[in-house]
C-alpha positions in Angstrom: 208.3 -23.4 144.8 209.0 -24.7 141.2 207.9 -23.0 138.0 205.9 -26.2 137.2 204.0 -26.0 140.4 203.2 -22.3 139.7 202.1 -23.2 136.2 199.8 -26.0 137.4 198.2 -23.6 139.9 197.7 -21.0 137.1 196.0 -23.7 134.9 193.7 -24.6 137.9 192.8 -20.9 138.3 192.0 -20.6 134.6 189.5 -23.5 134.8 188.0 -22.1 138.0 187.4 -18.7 136.4 185.6 -20.2 133.4 188.2 -21.0 130.8 187.0 -24.5 129.6 188.2 -24.7 126.0 190.7 -27.5 125.8 192.5 -26.0 122.9 192.9 -22.6 124.6 194.1 -24.3 127.8 196.6 -26.3 125.9 197.9 -23.3 124.1 198.4 -21.4 127.4 200.0 -24.4 129.0 202.6 -24.5 126.2 203.7 -21.0 126.4 206.3 -20.2 129.2 204.9 -17.0 130.6 208.1 -16.3 132.5 209.7 -15.4 129.2 207.3 -12.5 128.8 207.6 -10.7 132.1 210.2 -8.3 133.4 213.0 -9.9 135.4 212.0 -8.3 138.7 208.5 -9.8 138.4 209.6 -13.4 137.6 208.2 -14.6 140.9 204.8 -13.4 139.8 204.9 -14.8 136.3 202.1 -17.4 136.9 200.0 -15.3 139.3 196.5 -14.2 138.1 197.3 -10.5 137.7 198.6 -8.1 135.0 202.3 -7.2 135.3 204.0 -4.0 134.1 206.4 -3.9 131.2 208.3 -1.1 129.4 206.6 1.8 127.7 203.8 1.9 130.3 202.3 -1.3 129.0 201.4 -4.6 130.8 201.4 -8.3 130.3 197.8 -9.2 130.7 196.3 -11.3 133.6 196.5 -15.0 132.2 192.8 -15.4 133.2 191.9 -12.4 131.0 194.1 -13.9 128.1 192.3 -17.2 128.5 188.8 -15.7 128.6 189.3 -13.3 125.7 191.1 -16.1 123.6 188.2 -18.5 124.3 185.6 -15.9 123.3 187.4 -15.3 119.9 186.8 -19.0 119.0 189.9 -19.3 116.8 190.1 -22.2 114.4 193.3 -23.8 113.1 192.8 -22.6 109.5 192.1 -18.9 110.5 193.9 -15.7 109.8 194.0 -13.6 112.9 195.0 -9.9 113.5 196.1 -8.8 117.0 196.3 -5.1 117.9 198.9 -4.4 120.6 201.8 -6.9 120.6 203.2 -5.7 123.9 205.4 -8.4 125.4 204.1 -10.9 122.8 202.3 -13.2 125.3 198.8 -12.9 123.8 200.3 -13.3 120.3 202.1 -16.4 121.3 199.0 -18.0 122.7 197.0 -17.1 119.6 199.7 -18.4 117.3 199.2 -21.9 118.8 195.6 -21.8 117.7 195.5 -20.3 114.2 197.0 -20.7 110.8 198.6 -17.2 110.6 198.8 -14.4 113.2 199.4 -10.8 112.2 200.3 -8.5 115.1 200.8 -4.6 115.2 202.6 -2.7 117.9 203.2 1.0 118.1 206.4 0.8 120.3 209.3 -0.5 118.2 211.4 -1.4 121.3 208.6 -3.7 122.6 208.1 -5.2 119.2 211.8 -6.0 118.9 211.8 -7.9 122.2 208.5 -9.7 121.3 210.0 -10.8 118.0 213.0 -12.3 119.8 210.8 -14.2 122.0 208.8 -15.6 119.0 212.1 -16.7 117.5 213.2 -18.3 120.7 210.0 -20.3 120.9 210.1 -21.1 117.2 206.7 -19.5 116.5 207.0 -19.2 112.8 203.4 -18.3 111.9 203.6 -14.8 113.4 204.1 -11.7 111.2 204.6 -8.5 113.1 204.9 -4.8 112.2 205.5 -1.5 114.0 202.5 0.8 113.3 199.3 2.5 114.4 197.1 -0.3 115.7 193.9 1.8 115.2 194.5 1.5 111.4 194.8 -2.3 111.6 196.6 -4.0 108.7 194.5 -3.2 105.6 197.1 -4.8 103.3 196.4 -8.2 104.8 192.7 -7.9 105.4 190.2 -9.5 105.6 190.8 -11.4 108.8 188.7 -14.2 110.4 189.3 -13.0 113.8 190.7 -9.7 115.4 192.0 -9.4 119.0 192.6 -6.0 120.5 194.6 -5.7 123.7 194.1 -2.1 124.5 190.9 -0.3 125.5 189.1 1.6 122.8 186.8 4.6 123.5 184.5 3.5 120.8 184.3 0.5 118.3 187.3 1.1 115.9 185.6 1.3 112.5 188.8 0.6 110.5 189.2 -2.7 112.4 185.6 -3.7 112.0 185.9 -3.2 108.2 188.8 -5.5 108.1 186.8 -8.4 109.6 185.6 -11.0 107.2 181.7 -11.3 107.1 180.8 -13.4 110.0 184.2 -12.7 111.6 184.7 -12.0 115.4 186.5 -9.3 117.2 187.3 -9.3 120.9 188.3 -6.0 122.5 188.1 -4.0 125.8 186.0 -0.8 125.6 185.6 2.2 127.9 182.3 2.6 129.7 181.1 5.3 132.0 182.8 6.3 135.2 186.2 5.0 134.1 185.1 1.4 133.8 185.9 -1.0 131.0 184.2 -4.1 129.5 185.4 -6.8 127.1 183.2 -6.8 123.9 182.5 -9.6 121.4 181.7 -8.1 118.1 180.5 -10.1 115.1 180.6 -8.6 111.6 177.4 -8.9 109.7 176.8 -8.5 106.0 174.4 -5.5 106.4 173.4 -3.3 109.2 174.9 -2.8 112.7 177.4 -5.2 114.1 176.3 -7.8 116.7 177.8 -6.8 120.0 177.8 -8.7 123.3 179.3 -7.6 126.6 181.4 -10.3 128.2 183.0 -9.2 131.5 184.5 -6.1 133.2 188.3 -5.6 132.7 191.1 -3.0 132.9 193.5 -2.4 130.0 195.8 0.4 128.9 194.1 2.7 126.4 194.2 2.2 122.6 196.2 5.1 121.3 196.0 6.5 117.8 199.2 7.4 116.0 202.8 6.5 116.8 204.9 7.6 119.8 207.0 10.6 119.5 210.6 9.2 119.9 
């Protein structure tokens, strides 16, 4: 079965699962997911599941990418921060929707591979750095939107403070009994953030600090 047939099936599944934003669907359709998966998982590149990559990380399920991206409501003039570059797939999708994407990855080897993919796809509006994602990117704040692609045990205060007033953050968060949920967080001028639970999920944990190697 051809890559194009698999891609069409994936796009149909995205729509079936609730991804209805035409800009988001268009961005996902334009990113060749097979470039972001390990060679021995190429036959599953367009399946609706997460796939393992190096350093114990994963390429997210394309449905989850679609739903989280849709919830972020990214406009084409926005400045967006992503925490957890990983393979670069989510960053590539976001880059098609925003003015400028900043992405942070703690594993330098993963970041180097992701940067090569960005270059190959001519995604010139992505700026990347190796660093501790829990710190965000304070030198570039504030951000209109923040996407976190690893599960936090609690709302990361440093990231929340780097959101512009009225800005949105989408992130997975741990719940009881080992469960996780995707949250939509809106920064308000005063008082507690506005938080909405979106859907259950499963992500690798958001880890503070840098790997020891």
